[in-house]
Backbone atoms as SQL, in Angstrom:
CREATE TABLE atoms (id INTEGER PRIMARY KEY, chain TEXT, resi INTEGER, resn TEXT, atom TEXT, x REAL, y REAL, z REAL);
INSERT INTO atoms VALUES
  (1, 'A', 1, 'UNK', 'N', 91.216, 18.214, 228.275),
  (2, 'A', 1, 'UNK', 'CA', 90.861, 19.462, 228.937),
  (3, 'A', 1, 'UNK', 'C', 91.229, 19.423, 230.421),
  (4, 'A', 2, 'UNK', 'N', 91.111, 18.236, 231.053),
  (5, 'A', 2, 'UNK', 'CA', 91.440, 18.171, 232.478),
  (6, 'A', 2, 'UNK', 'C', 92.936, 18.403, 232.708),
  (7, 'A', 3, 'UNK', 'N', 93.798, 17.980, 231.760),
  (8, 'A', 3, 'UNK', 'CA', 95.228, 18.234, 231.904),
  (9, 'A', 3, 'UNK', 'C', 95.510, 19.735, 231.877),
  (10, 'A', 4, 'UNK', 'N', 94.829, 20.447, 231.000),
  (11, 'A', 4, 'UNK', 'CA', 94.998, 21.895, 230.936),
  (12, 'A', 4, 'UNK', 'C', 94.545, 22.534, 232.240),
  (13, 'A', 5, 'UNK', 'N', 93.435, 22.104, 232.762),
  (14, 'A', 5, 'UNK', 'CA', 92.949, 22.648, 234.032),
  (15, 'A', 5, 'UNK', 'C', 93.915, 22.344, 235.166),
  (16, 'A', 6, 'UNK', 'N', 94.477, 21.133, 235.181),
  (17, 'A', 6, 'UNK', 'CA', 95.468, 20.780, 236.200),
  (18, 'A', 6, 'UNK', 'C', 96.696, 21.675, 236.099),
  (19, 'A', 7, 'UNK', 'N', 97.155, 21.914, 234.870),
  (20, 'A', 7, 'UNK', 'CA', 98.323, 22.765, 234.661),
  (21, 'A', 7, 'UNK', 'C', 98.041, 24.197, 235.112),
  (22, 'A', 8, 'UNK', 'N', 96.923, 24.736, 234.711),
  (23, 'A', 8, 'UNK', 'CA', 96.576, 26.110, 235.096),
  (24, 'A', 8, 'UNK', 'C', 96.409, 26.239, 236.596),
  (25, 'A', 9, 'UNK', 'N', 95.834, 25.247, 237.203),
  (26, 'A', 9, 'UNK', 'CA', 95.667, 25.254, 238.648),
  (27, 'A', 9, 'UNK', 'C', 97.023, 25.215, 239.347),
  (28, 'A', 10, 'UNK', 'N', 97.916, 24.407, 238.826),
  (29, 'A', 10, 'UNK', 'CA', 99.262, 24.303, 239.382),
  (30, 'A', 10, 'UNK', 'C', 100.012, 25.622, 239.264),
  (31, 'A', 11, 'UNK', 'N', 99.941, 26.238, 238.109),
  (32, 'A', 11, 'UNK', 'CA', 100.651, 27.502, 237.883),
  (33, 'A', 11, 'UNK', 'C', 100.091, 28.629, 238.727),
  (34, 'A', 12, 'UNK', 'N', 98.815, 28.585, 239.008),
  (35, 'A', 12, 'UNK', 'CA', 98.195, 29.639, 239.806),
  (36, 'A', 12, 'UNK', 'C', 98.789, 29.688, 241.207),
  (37, 'A', 13, 'UNK', 'N', 99.282, 28.553, 241.707),
  (38, 'A', 13, 'UNK', 'CA', 99.851, 28.509, 243.043),
  (39, 'A', 13, 'UNK', 'C', 101.326, 28.820, 243.104),
  (40, 'A', 14, 'UNK', 'N', 101.971, 29.029, 241.977),
  (41, 'A', 14, 'UNK', 'CA', 103.403, 29.298, 241.947),
  (42, 'A', 14, 'UNK', 'C', 103.654, 30.781, 242.222),
  (43, 'A', 15, 'UNK', 'N', 104.481, 31.065, 243.204),
  (44, 'A', 15, 'UNK', 'CA', 104.757, 32.470, 243.508),
  (45, 'A', 15, 'UNK', 'C', 105.761, 33.065, 242.520),
  (46, 'A', 16, 'UNK', 'N', 105.792, 34.353, 242.466),
  (47, 'A', 16, 'UNK', 'CA', 106.842, 35.052, 241.725),
  (48, 'A', 16, 'UNK', 'C', 107.512, 35.993, 242.723),
  (49, 'A', 17, 'UNK', 'N', 108.799, 35.857, 242.844),
  (50, 'A', 17, 'UNK', 'CA', 109.546, 36.674, 243.791),
  (51, 'A', 17, 'UNK', 'C', 110.419, 37.648, 243.017),
  (52, 'A', 18, 'UNK', 'N', 110.382, 38.932, 243.376),
  (53, 'A', 18, 'UNK', 'CA', 111.236, 39.905, 242.696),
  (54, 'A', 18, 'UNK', 'C', 112.699, 39.500, 242.784),
  (55, 'A', 19, 'UNK', 'N', 113.374, 39.567, 241.651),
  (56, 'A', 19, 'UNK', 'CA', 114.797, 39.271, 241.598),
  (57, 'A', 19, 'UNK', 'C', 115.143, 37.799, 241.513),
  (58, 'A', 20, 'UNK', 'N', 114.134, 36.931, 241.430),
  (59, 'A', 20, 'UNK', 'CA', 114.441, 35.493, 241.414),
  (60, 'A', 20, 'UNK', 'C', 115.245, 35.138, 240.163),
  (61, 'A', 21, 'UNK', 'N', 116.219, 34.280, 240.338),
  (62, 'A', 21, 'UNK', 'CA', 117.118, 33.912, 239.246),
  (63, 'A', 21, 'UNK', 'C', 116.575, 32.796, 238.358),
  (64, 'A', 22, 'UNK', 'N', 115.475, 32.194, 238.774),
  (65, 'A', 22, 'UNK', 'CA', 114.899, 31.101, 237.976),
  (66, 'A', 22, 'UNK', 'C', 113.976, 31.621, 236.874),
  (67, 'A', 23, 'UNK', 'N', 113.588, 32.863, 236.963),
  (68, 'A', 23, 'UNK', 'CA', 112.641, 33.415, 235.989),
  (69, 'A', 23, 'UNK', 'C', 113.181, 33.258, 234.561),
  (70, 'A', 24, 'UNK', 'N', 112.346, 32.695, 233.714),
  (71, 'A', 24, 'UNK', 'CA', 112.650, 32.424, 232.303),
  (72, 'A', 24, 'UNK', 'C', 113.711, 31.339, 232.109),
  (73, 'A', 25, 'UNK', 'N', 114.008, 30.588, 233.166),
  (74, 'A', 25, 'UNK', 'CA', 115.009, 29.516, 233.069),
  (75, 'A', 25, 'UNK', 'C', 114.436, 28.186, 233.567),
  (76, 'A', 26, 'UNK', 'N', 113.136, 28.019, 233.463),
  (77, 'A', 26, 'UNK', 'CA', 112.491, 26.830, 234.008),
  (78, 'A', 26, 'UNK', 'C', 113.101, 25.543, 233.484),
  (79, 'A', 27, 'UNK', 'N', 113.640, 25.566, 232.269),
  (80, 'A', 27, 'UNK', 'CA', 114.223, 24.354, 231.686),
  (81, 'A', 27, 'UNK', 'C', 115.360, 23.794, 232.533),
  (82, 'A', 28, 'UNK', 'N', 116.041, 24.638, 233.280),
  (83, 'A', 28, 'UNK', 'CA', 117.111, 24.162, 234.146),
  (84, 'A', 28, 'UNK', 'C', 116.564, 23.520, 235.420),
  (85, 'A', 29, 'UNK', 'N', 115.417, 23.986, 235.864),
  (86, 'A', 29, 'UNK', 'CA', 114.857, 23.606, 237.157),
  (87, 'A', 29, 'UNK', 'C', 113.872, 22.446, 237.076),
  (88, 'A', 30, 'UNK', 'N', 113.376, 22.153, 235.892),
  (89, 'A', 30, 'UNK', 'CA', 112.364, 21.110, 235.725),
  (90, 'A', 30, 'UNK', 'C', 112.887, 19.742, 236.132),
  (91, 'A', 31, 'UNK', 'N', 111.957, 18.888, 236.540),
  (92, 'A', 31, 'UNK', 'CA', 112.323, 17.507, 236.847),
  (93, 'A', 31, 'UNK', 'C', 112.752, 16.806, 235.560),
  (94, 'A', 32, 'UNK', 'N', 113.330, 15.647, 235.693),
  (95, 'A', 32, 'UNK', 'CA', 113.773, 14.873, 234.530),
  (96, 'A', 32, 'UNK', 'C', 112.583, 14.513, 233.650),
  (97, 'A', 33, 'UNK', 'N', 112.749, 14.705, 232.374),
  (98, 'A', 33, 'UNK', 'CA', 111.727, 14.304, 231.409),
  (99, 'A', 33, 'UNK', 'C', 111.845, 12.806, 231.169),
  (100, 'A', 34, 'UNK', 'N', 110.754, 12.146, 230.829),
  (101, 'A', 34, 'UNK', 'CA', 110.841, 10.712, 230.538),
  (102, 'A', 34, 'UNK', 'C', 111.894, 10.437, 229.465),
  (103, 'A', 35, 'UNK', 'N', 112.811, 9.546, 229.758),
  (104, 'A', 35, 'UNK', 'CA', 113.853, 9.176, 228.805),
  (105, 'A', 35, 'UNK', 'C', 115.018, 10.140, 228.733),
  (106, 'A', 36, 'UNK', 'N', 114.987, 11.221, 229.513),
  (107, 'A', 36, 'UNK', 'CA', 116.089, 12.184, 229.480),
  (108, 'A', 36, 'UNK', 'C', 117.343, 11.561, 230.090),
  (109, 'A', 37, 'UNK', 'N', 118.463, 11.794, 229.460),
  (110, 'A', 37, 'UNK', 'CA', 119.743, 11.260, 229.920),
  (111, 'A', 37, 'UNK', 'C', 120.035, 11.765, 231.336),
  (112, 'A', 38, 'UNK', 'N', 120.329, 10.883, 232.276),
  (113, 'A', 38, 'UNK', 'CA', 120.604, 11.299, 233.654),
  (114, 'A', 38, 'UNK', 'C', 121.748, 12.305, 233.773),
  (115, 'A', 39, 'UNK', 'N', 122.743, 12.198, 232.921),
  (116, 'A', 39, 'UNK', 'CA', 123.855, 13.158, 232.954),
  (117, 'A', 39, 'UNK', 'C', 123.370, 14.554, 232.573),
  (118, 'A', 40, 'UNK', 'N', 122.484, 14.629, 231.604),
  (119, 'A', 40, 'UNK', 'CA', 121.907, 15.920, 231.204),
  (120, 'A', 40, 'UNK', 'C', 121.103, 16.523, 232.354),
  (121, 'A', 41, 'UNK', 'N', 120.316, 15.694, 233.012),
  (122, 'A', 41, 'UNK', 'CA', 119.527, 16.157, 234.163),
  (123, 'A', 41, 'UNK', 'C', 120.461, 16.667, 235.252),
  (124, 'A', 42, 'UNK', 'N', 121.494, 15.924, 235.534),
  (125, 'A', 42, 'UNK', 'CA', 122.453, 16.309, 236.557),
  (126, 'A', 42, 'UNK', 'C', 123.106, 17.657, 236.236),
  (127, 'A', 43, 'UNK', 'N', 123.490, 17.850, 234.994),
  (128, 'A', 43, 'UNK', 'CA', 124.108, 19.116, 234.587),
  (129, 'A', 43, 'UNK', 'C', 123.125, 20.279, 234.692),
  (130, 'A', 44, 'UNK', 'N', 121.873, 20.060, 234.246),
  (131, 'A', 44, 'UNK', 'CA', 120.850, 21.118, 234.352),
  (132, 'A', 44, 'UNK', 'C', 120.637, 21.506, 235.806),
  (133, 'A', 45, 'UNK', 'N', 120.475, 20.475, 236.634),
  (134, 'A', 45, 'UNK', 'CA', 120.195, 20.740, 238.042),
  (135, 'A', 45, 'UNK', 'C', 121.384, 21.396, 238.741),
  (136, 'A', 46, 'UNK', 'N', 122.595, 21.062, 238.360),
  (137, 'A', 46, 'UNK', 'CA', 123.769, 21.729, 238.932),
  (138, 'A', 46, 'UNK', 'C', 123.752, 23.219, 238.594),
  (139, 'A', 47, 'UNK', 'N', 123.383, 23.550, 237.360),
  (140, 'A', 47, 'UNK', 'CA', 123.275, 24.967, 236.976),
  (141, 'A', 47, 'UNK', 'C', 122.186, 25.653, 237.784),
  (142, 'A', 48, 'UNK', 'N', 121.054, 24.977, 237.934),
  (143, 'A', 48, 'UNK', 'CA', 119.938, 25.553, 238.690),
  (144, 'A', 48, 'UNK', 'C', 120.323, 25.777, 240.148),
  (145, 'A', 49, 'UNK', 'N', 120.977, 24.793, 240.747),
  (146, 'A', 49, 'UNK', 'CA', 121.394, 24.937, 242.142),
  (147, 'A', 49, 'UNK', 'C', 122.385, 26.079, 242.310),
  (148, 'A', 50, 'UNK', 'N', 123.249, 26.276, 241.326),
  (149, 'A', 50, 'UNK', 'CA', 124.174, 27.407, 241.361),
  (150, 'A', 50, 'UNK', 'C', 123.445, 28.740, 241.319),
  (151, 'A', 51, 'UNK', 'N', 122.400, 28.821, 240.515),
  (152, 'A', 51, 'UNK', 'CA', 121.598, 30.043, 240.468),
  (153, 'A', 51, 'UNK', 'C', 120.885, 30.273, 241.795),
  (154, 'A', 52, 'UNK', 'N', 120.350, 29.200, 242.379),
  (155, 'A', 52, 'UNK', 'CA', 119.661, 29.321, 243.673),
  (156, 'A', 52, 'UNK', 'C', 120.611, 29.826, 244.760),
  (157, 'A', 53, 'UNK', 'N', 121.828, 29.327, 244.735),
  (158, 'A', 53, 'UNK', 'CA', 122.786, 29.644, 245.787),
  (159, 'A', 53, 'UNK', 'C', 122.981, 31.153, 245.964),
  (160, 'A', 54, 'UNK', 'N', 122.897, 31.899, 244.876),
  (161, 'A', 54, 'UNK', 'CA', 123.131, 33.345, 244.939),
  (162, 'A', 54, 'UNK', 'C', 121.864, 34.150, 244.654),
  (163, 'A', 55, 'UNK', 'N', 120.719, 33.520, 244.783),
  (164, 'A', 55, 'UNK', 'CA', 119.458, 34.182, 244.448),
  (165, 'A', 55, 'UNK', 'C', 118.978, 35.062, 245.599),
  (166, 'A', 56, 'UNK', 'N', 118.611, 36.311, 245.306),
  (167, 'A', 56, 'UNK', 'CA', 118.116, 37.187, 246.363),
  (168, 'A', 56, 'UNK', 'C', 116.753, 36.755, 246.909),
  (169, 'A', 57, 'UNK', 'N', 116.068, 35.875, 246.213),
  (170, 'A', 57, 'UNK', 'CA', 114.747, 35.421, 246.656),
  (171, 'A', 57, 'UNK', 'C', 114.789, 34.064, 247.350),
  (172, 'A', 58, 'UNK', 'N', 115.979, 33.526, 247.605),
  (173, 'A', 58, 'UNK', 'CA', 116.087, 32.169, 248.132),
  (174, 'A', 58, 'UNK', 'C', 115.340, 31.992, 249.453),
  (175, 'A', 59, 'UNK', 'N', 115.467, 32.911, 250.362),
  (176, 'A', 59, 'UNK', 'CA', 114.804, 32.778, 251.669),
  (177, 'A', 59, 'UNK', 'C', 113.288, 32.735, 251.501),
  (178, 'A', 60, 'UNK', 'N', 112.742, 33.619, 250.689),
  (179, 'A', 60, 'UNK', 'CA', 111.282, 33.626, 250.466),
  (180, 'A', 60, 'UNK', 'C', 110.840, 32.352, 249.760),
  (181, 'A', 61, 'UNK', 'N', 111.634, 31.901, 248.803),
  (182, 'A', 61, 'UNK', 'CA', 111.320, 30.677, 248.074),
  (183, 'A', 61, 'UNK', 'C', 111.351, 29.479, 249.029),
  (184, 'A', 62, 'UNK', 'N', 112.368, 29.417, 249.851),
  (185, 'A', 62, 'UNK', 'CA', 112.506, 28.349, 250.839),
  (186, 'A', 62, 'UNK', 'C', 111.293, 28.326, 251.776),
  (187, 'A', 63, 'UNK', 'N', 110.924, 29.486, 252.285),
  (188, 'A', 63, 'UNK', 'CA', 109.771, 29.566, 253.188),
  (189, 'A', 63, 'UNK', 'C', 108.496, 29.114, 252.494),
  (190, 'A', 64, 'UNK', 'N', 108.312, 29.529, 251.239),
  (191, 'A', 64, 'UNK', 'CA', 107.131, 29.110, 250.469),
  (192, 'A', 64, 'UNK', 'C', 107.133, 27.597, 250.280),
  (193, 'A', 65, 'UNK', 'N', 108.268, 27.047, 249.865),
  (194, 'A', 65, 'UNK', 'CA', 108.378, 25.617, 249.610),
  (195, 'A', 65, 'UNK', 'C', 107.982, 24.811, 250.842),
  (196, 'A', 66, 'UNK', 'N', 108.540, 25.156, 251.987),
  (197, 'A', 66, 'UNK', 'CA', 108.268, 24.389, 253.201),
  (198, 'A', 66, 'UNK', 'C', 106.880, 24.656, 253.763),
  (199, 'A', 67, 'UNK', 'N', 106.199, 25.692, 253.295),
  (200, 'A', 67, 'UNK', 'CA', 104.817, 25.943, 253.741),
  (201, 'A', 67, 'UNK', 'C', 103.820, 25.029, 253.028),
  (202, 'A', 68, 'UNK', 'N', 104.253, 24.421, 251.932),
  (203, 'A', 68, 'UNK', 'CA', 103.377, 23.542, 251.162),
  (204, 'A', 68, 'UNK', 'C', 103.333, 22.144, 251.763),
  (205, 'A', 69, 'UNK', 'N', 102.176, 21.475, 251.670),
  (206, 'A', 69, 'UNK', 'CA', 102.166, 20.063, 252.055),
  (207, 'A', 69, 'UNK', 'C', 103.059, 19.286, 251.088),
  (208, 'A', 70, 'UNK', 'N', 103.715, 18.233, 251.548),
  (209, 'A', 70, 'UNK', 'CA', 104.626, 17.484, 250.675),
  (210, 'A', 70, 'UNK', 'C', 104.019, 17.101, 249.327),
  (211, 'A', 71, 'UNK', 'N', 102.768, 16.775, 249.292),
  (212, 'A', 71, 'UNK', 'CA', 102.136, 16.363, 248.031),
  (213, 'A', 71, 'UNK', 'C', 101.985, 17.513, 247.043),
  (214, 'A', 72, 'UNK', 'N', 102.123, 18.747, 247.504),
  (215, 'A', 72, 'UNK', 'CA', 101.968, 19.923, 246.634),
  (216, 'A', 72, 'UNK', 'C', 103.295, 20.569, 246.255),
  (217, 'A', 73, 'UNK', 'N', 104.384, 20.047, 246.782),
  (218, 'A', 73, 'UNK', 'CA', 105.695, 20.617, 246.475),
  (219, 'A', 73, 'UNK', 'C', 106.092, 20.238, 245.058),
  (220, 'A', 74, 'UNK', 'N', 106.485, 21.221, 244.252),
  (221, 'A', 74, 'UNK', 'CA', 106.815, 20.936, 242.857),
  (222, 'A', 74, 'UNK', 'C', 108.107, 20.128, 242.732),
  (223, 'A', 75, 'UNK', 'N', 108.151, 19.253, 241.741),
  (224, 'A', 75, 'UNK', 'CA', 109.367, 18.475, 241.507),
  (225, 'A', 75, 'UNK', 'C', 110.419, 19.298, 240.765),
  (226, 'A', 76, 'UNK', 'N', 111.647, 18.830, 240.813),
  (227, 'A', 76, 'UNK', 'CA', 112.750, 19.530, 240.166),
  (228, 'A', 76, 'UNK', 'C', 113.524, 20.315, 241.204),
  (229, 'A', 77, 'UNK', 'N', 114.250, 21.318, 240.760),
  (230, 'A', 77, 'UNK', 'CA', 115.022, 22.153, 241.676),
  (231, 'A', 77, 'UNK', 'C', 114.130, 23.285, 242.160),
  (232, 'A', 78, 'UNK', 'N', 113.979, 23.351, 243.480),
  (233, 'A', 78, 'UNK', 'CA', 113.148, 24.382, 244.106),
  (234, 'A', 78, 'UNK', 'C', 113.816, 24.791, 245.412),
  (235, 'A', 79, 'UNK', 'N', 113.954, 26.074, 245.619),
  (236, 'A', 79, 'UNK', 'CA', 114.479, 26.608, 246.881),
  (237, 'A', 79, 'UNK', 'C', 115.854, 26.041, 247.233),
  (238, 'A', 80, 'UNK', 'N', 116.678, 25.850, 246.226),
  (239, 'A', 80, 'UNK', 'CA', 118.037, 25.399, 246.462),
  (240, 'A', 80, 'UNK', 'C', 118.184, 23.922, 246.759),
  (241, 'A', 81, 'UNK', 'N', 117.184, 23.141, 246.391),
  (242, 'A', 81, 'UNK', 'CA', 117.260, 21.691, 246.606),
  (243, 'A', 81, 'UNK', 'C', 116.595, 20.976, 245.447),
  (244, 'A', 82, 'UNK', 'N', 116.976, 19.729, 245.256),
  (245, 'A', 82, 'UNK', 'CA', 116.343, 18.907, 244.226),
  (246, 'A', 82, 'UNK', 'C', 115.218, 18.135, 244.894),
  (247, 'A', 83, 'UNK', 'N', 114.008, 18.377, 244.426),
  (248, 'A', 83, 'UNK', 'CA', 112.840, 17.720, 244.982),
  (249, 'A', 83, 'UNK', 'C', 112.366, 16.634, 244.028),
  (250, 'A', 84, 'UNK', 'N', 112.182, 15.456, 244.566),
  (251, 'A', 84, 'UNK', 'CA', 111.587, 14.373, 243.790),
  (252, 'A', 84, 'UNK', 'C', 110.606, 13.660, 244.707),
  (253, 'A', 85, 'UNK', 'N', 109.644, 12.945, 244.157),
  (254, 'A', 85, 'UNK', 'CA', 108.669, 12.238, 244.989),
  (255, 'A', 85, 'UNK', 'C', 109.338, 11.314, 246.014),
  (256, 'A', 86, 'UNK', 'N', 110.472, 10.721, 245.683),
  (257, 'A', 86, 'UNK', 'CA', 111.138, 9.835, 246.643),
  (258, 'A', 86, 'UNK', 'C', 111.716, 10.617, 247.815),
  (259, 'A', 87, 'UNK', 'N', 112.140, 11.865, 247.597),
  (260, 'A', 87, 'UNK', 'CA', 112.634, 12.696, 248.693),
  (261, 'A', 87, 'UNK', 'C', 111.531, 12.953, 249.716),
  (262, 'A', 88, 'UNK', 'N', 110.325, 13.155, 249.228),
  (263, 'A', 88, 'UNK', 'CA', 109.227, 13.532, 250.109),
  (264, 'A', 88, 'UNK', 'C', 108.727, 12.371, 250.957),
  (265, 'A', 89, 'UNK', 'N', 109.041, 11.146, 250.559),
  (266, 'A', 89, 'UNK', 'CA', 108.596, 9.999, 251.341),
  (267, 'A', 89, 'UNK', 'C', 109.515, 9.723, 252.520),
  (268, 'A', 90, 'UNK', 'N', 110.701, 10.301, 252.483),
  (269, 'A', 90, 'UNK', 'CA', 111.680, 10.036, 253.561),
  (270, 'A', 90, 'UNK', 'C', 111.424, 10.911, 254.755);
């Protein structure tokens, strides 16, 4: 039950921006799944970054992303960048 509460809490903080190109395409933007082939992850993320590049909501998404504390920034492709826990430590 706590995992469900964590998930719902996480989703409650996710914004929705009109015209965003990631809508209904979360599978491209998600972080690597355990055991997922790195080449597959790379290809997914390349597609996601391409969508971000021409997204009308990129500026708002970018501003939202950087307004979050590093520990609250979602992993995967967000605001035209690949976010991973190791990126946030640098």
